[in-house]
PASEBA-1860 file (N, C-alpha, C; in nm, 3 decimals):
! residues 133
1> MIYLLDTN> 0.937/-0.146/1.674/0.797/-0.143/1.643/0.749/-0.286/1.618 ~ 0.632/-0.317/1.670/0.572/-0.449/1.651/0.455/-0.434/1.554 ~ 0.446/-0.526/1.459/0.347/-0.519/1.353/0.245/-0.631/1.365 ~ 0.120/-0.599/1.333/0.013/-0.697/1.321/-0.023/-0.706/1.173 ~ -0.016/-0.826/1.117/-0.045/-0.843/0.975/-0.194/-0.862/0.952 ~ -0.248/-0.788/0.857/-0.386/-0.805/0.814/-0.391/-0.922/0.716 ~ -0.509/-0.975/0.697/-0.527/-1.091/0.611/-0.479/-1.065/0.469 ~ -0.509/-0.947/0.415/-0.472/-0.920/0.276/-0.321/-0.922/0.255
9> VCIVHLRS> -0.246/-0.884/0.356/-0.099/-0.886/0.349/-0.050/-1.031/0.343 ~ -0.106/-1.114/0.427/-0.068/-1.255/0.430/-0.100/-1.323/0.298 ~ -0.214/-1.290/0.241/-0.255/-1.351/0.114/-0.157/-1.314/0.002 ~ -0.116/-1.187/-0.004/-0.019/-1.145/-0.106/0.110/-1.225/-0.091 ~ 0.156/-1.238/0.033/0.279/-1.313/0.058/0.264/-1.460/0.016 ~ 0.156/-1.523/0.058/0.136/-1.665/0.028/0.118/-1.689/-0.122 ~ 0.040/-1.606/-0.188/0.016/-1.625/-0.332/0.142/-1.603/-0.414 ~ 0.229/-1.515/-0.367/0.352/-1.486/-0.442/0.461/-1.589/-0.414
17> KGQSRLSQ> 0.432/-1.683/-0.324/0.532/-1.783/-0.282/0.655/-1.713/-0.225 ~ 0.632/-1.600/-0.158/0.740/-1.526/-0.094/0.823/-1.443/-0.188 ~ 0.773/-1.419/-0.309/0.851/-1.346/-0.410/0.807/-1.202/-0.432 ~ 0.706/-1.156/-0.361/0.656/-1.019/-0.382/0.744/-0.918/-0.310 ~ 0.725/-0.793/-0.347/0.794/-0.684/-0.278/0.753/-0.681/-0.130 ~ 0.626/-0.711/-0.106/0.577/-0.719/0.031/0.651/-0.829/0.108 ~ 0.675/-0.942/0.043/0.747/-1.053/0.107/0.889/-1.012/0.144 ~ 0.952/-0.934/0.058/1.087/-0.884/0.089/1.083/-0.797/0.214
25> RLRAVHPN> 0.984/-0.713/0.223/0.970/-0.626/0.341/0.943/-0.710/0.466 ~ 0.862/-0.811/0.451/0.831/-0.901/0.562/0.958/-0.970/0.612 ~ 1.043/-1.015/0.521/1.168/-1.081/0.561/1.266/-0.984/0.627 ~ 1.251/-0.854/0.600/1.342/-0.755/0.658/1.311/-0.726/0.804 ~ 1.195/-0.771/0.852/1.154/-0.749/0.990/1.176/-0.878/1.067 ~ 1.233/-0.867/1.187/1.257/-0.987/1.268/1.123/-1.053/1.302 ~ 1.114/-1.185/1.292/0.988/-1.254/1.320/0.930/-1.224/1.459 ~ 1.014/-1.192/1.556/0.964/-1.156/1.689/0.892/-1.022/1.691
33> DIRLCSVV> 0.906/-0.945/1.584/0.841/-0.814/1.574/0.715/-0.819/1.489 ~ 0.670/-0.940/1.458/0.550/-0.958/1.376/0.451/-1.044/1.454 ~ 0.325/-1.004/1.447/0.218/-1.079/1.511/0.108/-1.106/1.409 ~ 0.038/-1.214/1.434/-0.088/-1.244/1.367/-0.194/-1.236/1.475 ~ -0.318/-1.257/1.438/-0.424/-1.267/1.539/-0.518/-1.378/1.497 ~ -0.597/-1.424/1.591/-0.686/-1.537/1.566/-0.784/-1.508/1.453 ~ -0.823/-1.383/1.437/-0.916/-1.347/1.329/-0.850/-1.368/1.193 ~ -0.728/-1.320/1.178/-0.653/-1.337/1.053/-0.627/-1.485/1.028
41> CGELLAGA> -0.588/-1.558/1.131/-0.564/-1.702/1.115/-0.690/-1.772/1.065 ~ -0.804/-1.737/1.123/-0.929/-1.797/1.080/-0.963/-1.765/0.936 ~ -0.942/-1.641/0.896/-0.971/-1.602/0.758/-0.879/-1.675/0.660 ~ -0.751/-1.687/0.695/-0.657/-1.756/0.608/-0.690/-1.905/0.597 ~ -0.721/-1.967/0.708/-0.756/-2.110/0.706/-0.885/-2.134/0.628 ~ -0.984/-2.046/0.646/-1.110/-2.059/0.571/-1.083/-2.049/0.421 ~ -0.999/-1.955/0.382/-0.964/-1.941/0.241/-0.895/-2.064/0.187 ~ -0.807/-2.124/0.266/-0.738/-2.245/0.223/-0.836/-2.361/0.206
49> YYSGRSAV> -0.926/-2.377/0.303/-1.026/-2.484/0.293/-1.118/-2.464/0.174 ~ -1.152/-2.340/0.145/-1.246/-2.308/0.037/-1.183/-2.318/-0.102 ~ -1.053/-2.308/-0.108/-0.984/-2.302/-0.237/-0.994/-2.435/-0.312 ~ -0.965/-2.428/-0.438/-0.966/-2.548/-0.521/-0.849/-2.641/-0.494 ~ -0.748/-2.590/-0.427/-0.630/-2.671/-0.393/-0.616/-2.675/-0.241 ~ -0.719/-2.717/-0.173/-0.724/-2.703/-0.028/-0.611/-2.775/0.044 ~ -0.571/-2.893/0.003/-0.465/-2.965/0.074/-0.333/-2.888/0.067 ~ -0.297/-2.843/-0.053/-0.172/-2.768/-0.071/-0.179/-2.634/0.001
57> NLAETQAF> -0.288/-2.560/-0.021/-0.301/-2.428/0.041/-0.308/-2.437/0.192 ~ -0.373/-2.539/0.243/-0.381/-2.557/0.388/-0.242/-2.583/0.447 ~ -0.164/-2.667/0.384/-0.028/-2.695/0.432/0.057/-2.568/0.430 ~ 0.050/-2.491/0.321/0.128/-2.367/0.310/0.083/-2.265/0.415 ~ -0.048/-2.255/0.434/-0.102/-2.161/0.532/-0.060/-2.199/0.673 ~ -0.073/-2.325/0.707/-0.035/-2.369/0.841/0.113/-2.349/0.868 ~ 0.197/-2.372/0.768/0.341/-2.347/0.784/0.367/-2.199/0.809 ~ 0.298/-2.112/0.737/0.312/-1.968/0.755/0.267/-1.926/0.894
65> LKLFESLP> 0.153/-1.977/0.939/0.099/-1.939/1.069/0.193/-1.974/1.184 ~ 0.269/-2.080/1.168/0.361/-2.124/1.273/0.480/-2.029/1.292 ~ 0.502/-1.942/1.195/0.619/-1.852/1.200/0.604/-1.739/1.302 ~ 0.479/-1.705/1.338/0.456/-1.586/1.418/0.363/-1.614/1.535 ~ 0.379/-1.535/1.639/0.288/-1.542/1.753/0.151/-1.493/1.708 ~ 0.047/-1.560/1.756/-0.090/-1.519/1.723/-0.160/-1.472/1.850 ~ -0.222/-1.356/1.840/-0.294/-1.296/1.953/-0.443/-1.329/1.941 ~ -0.508/-1.356/2.054/-0.650/-1.395/2.048/-0.743/-1.273/2.042
73> FDDRAAEP> -0.858/-1.296/1.982/-0.968/-1.203/2.004/-1.042/-1.258/2.125 ~ -1.029/-1.190/2.238/-1.085/-1.239/2.363/-1.166/-1.129/2.431 ~ -1.201/-1.151/2.556/-1.283/-1.053/2.629/-1.215/-0.917/2.639 ~ -1.083/-0.916/2.646/-1.012/-0.787/2.652/-1.031/-0.710/2.522 ~ -1.029/-0.780/2.411/-1.045/-0.715/2.280/-1.190/-0.680/2.250 ~ -1.281/-0.745/2.320/-1.424/-0.720/2.296/-1.463/-0.577/2.329 ~ -1.401/-0.519/2.430/-1.438/-0.382/2.471/-1.400/-0.279/2.365 ~ -1.274/-0.275/2.316/-1.246/-0.177/2.209/-1.326/-0.208/2.081
81> YARLWAAQ> -1.352/-0.335/2.053/-1.435/-0.371/1.939/-1.574/-0.307/1.952 ~ -1.633/-0.320/2.070/-1.767/-0.266/2.092/-1.769/-0.114/2.075 ~ -1.666/-0.046/2.126/-1.659/0.100/2.110/-1.646/0.138/1.963 ~ -1.559/0.068/1.891/-1.541/0.097/1.748/-1.669/0.071/1.670 ~ -1.733/-0.041/1.697/-1.855/-0.077/1.627/-1.963/0.028/1.651 ~ -1.982/0.068/1.777/-2.085/0.168/1.811/-2.056/0.302/1.744 ~ -1.930/0.344/1.745/-1.892/0.471/1.683/-1.916/0.467/1.532 ~ -1.882/0.356/1.469/-1.901/0.344/1.325/-2.050/0.341/1.289
89> EANGQRMK> -2.128/0.270/1.368/-2.272/0.265/1.343/-2.333/0.405/1.357 ~ -2.290/0.479/1.460/-2.344/0.613/1.483/-2.310/0.708/1.368 ~ -2.195/0.685/1.303/-2.152/0.771/1.193/-2.193/0.717/1.055 ~ -2.257/0.601/1.054/-2.296/0.541/0.927/-2.179/0.491/0.845 ~ -2.067/0.462/0.911/-1.946/0.417/0.843/-1.916/0.273/0.884 ~ -1.991/0.182/0.830/-1.975/0.042/0.871/-1.853/-0.023/0.807 ~ -1.780/-0.095/0.891/-1.670/-0.180/0.845/-1.708/-0.325/0.871 ~ -1.642/-0.415/0.803/-1.665/-0.557/0.828/-1.626/-0.588/0.973
97> SHDLMIAS> -1.704/-0.676/1.034/-1.676/-0.714/1.173/-1.536/-0.769/1.191 ~ -1.490/-0.850/1.096/-1.355/-0.905/1.108/-1.251/-0.794/1.111 ~ -1.269/-0.694/1.027/-1.173/-0.582/1.025/-1.175/-0.506/1.157 ~ -1.293/-0.487/1.213/-1.302/-0.420/1.343/-1.236/-0.503/1.454 ~ -1.249/-0.633/1.444/-1.184/-0.721/1.543/-1.032/-0.710/1.532 ~ -0.981/-0.711/1.411/-0.837/-0.699/1.388/-0.788/-0.563/1.440 ~ -0.859/-0.457/1.408/-0.822/-0.324/1.456/-0.825/-0.317/1.608 ~ -0.922/-0.381/1.669/-0.933/-0.382/1.815/-0.811/-0.445/1.880
105> IALLEDLT> -0.765/-0.555/1.822/-0.645/-0.621/1.875/-0.523/-0.531/1.857 ~ -0.511/-0.467/1.742/-0.397/-0.377/1.718/-0.398/-0.262/1.819 ~ -0.513/-0.204/1.843/-0.522/-0.094/1.940/-0.492/-0.142/2.082 ~ -0.550/-0.254/2.119/-0.532/-0.308/2.254/-0.386/-0.340/2.283 ~ -0.317/-0.395/2.185/-0.178/-0.438/2.204/-0.077/-0.332/2.160 ~ -0.126/-0.215/2.116/-0.040/-0.105/2.070/0.051/-0.148/1.954 ~ -0.009/-0.210/1.854/0.064/-0.260/1.738/0.034/-0.174/1.616 ~ 0.125/-0.176/1.521/0.103/-0.111/1.393/0.044/-0.214/1.298
113> LVTHDIND> -0.072/-0.184/1.241/-0.138/-0.276/1.150/-0.081/-0.260/1.009 ~ -0.036/-0.371/0.953/0.012/-0.372/0.815/-0.103/-0.423/0.728 ~ -0.151/-0.335/0.641/-0.267/-0.367/0.557/-0.260/-0.291/0.426 ~ -0.331/-0.342/0.328/-0.346/-0.269/0.203/-0.482/-0.198/0.200 ~ -0.561/-0.222/0.301/-0.696/-0.164/0.313/-0.689/-0.032/0.391 ~ -0.617/0.062/0.337/-0.592/0.189/0.405/-0.721/0.271/0.422 ~ -0.807/0.271/0.321/-0.928/0.354/0.328/-1.013/0.323/0.450 ~ -1.043/0.196/0.473/-1.127/0.161/0.588/-1.054/0.182/0.720
121> FSRIPGLR> -0.935/0.129/0.731/-0.865/0.134/0.859/-0.822/0.275/0.899 ~ -0.804/0.364/0.803/-0.763/0.500/0.836/-0.874/0.578/0.908 ~ -0.995/0.527/0.907/-1.106/0.593/0.978/-1.107/0.562/1.127 ~ -1.018/0.476/1.172/-1.016/0.437/1.313/-0.916/0.525/1.388 ~ -0.966/0.608/1.479/-0.877/0.699/1.553/-0.773/0.623/1.635 ~ -0.649/0.668/1.625/-0.542/0.613/1.706/-0.478/0.487/1.650 ~ -0.532/0.433/1.542/-0.476/0.311/1.483/-0.360/0.348/1.391 ~ -0.243/0.292/1.420/-0.127/0.311/1.332/-0.133/0.206/1.222
129> IEDWQ> -0.119/0.253/1.098/-0.124/0.161/0.984/-0.008/0.188/0.889 ~ 0.035/0.082/0.822/0.135/0.090/0.716/0.090/0.001/0.602 ~ 0.119/0.045/0.480/0.091/-0.034/0.361/0.225/-0.075/0.300 ~ 0.257/-0.202/0.304/0.384/-0.250/0.252/0.375/-0.288/0.105 ~ 0.261/-0.266/0.043/0.248/-0.295/-0.099/0.279/-0.169/-0.177
END
């Protein structure tokens, strides 16, 4: 099984300095079976720049990002994103655009999304999710 990490999972790992239960689970999976995506990378980098310790957090974030392959949000991912967005709007169940982009990549690449945001992501048909927290 190949996993796509959501931003909240990466934040728990980084903040714990690799000492959380989630970090233990992350180490138990071969790095080739873990993916990031450009949306998650952007969110993590933005958080590092915004933080009060931007130089330190940026270095730690960049080192973490280098560990895994990152998948782009591109024209291929735009189509499932558009379908998800339209379906959510029609049902009045809006999710954050970034979350829809991450879900679109997971669906497109047939990945299991690792997230702690089970409530929102569980509304997306066909999306496999796991909570490692």
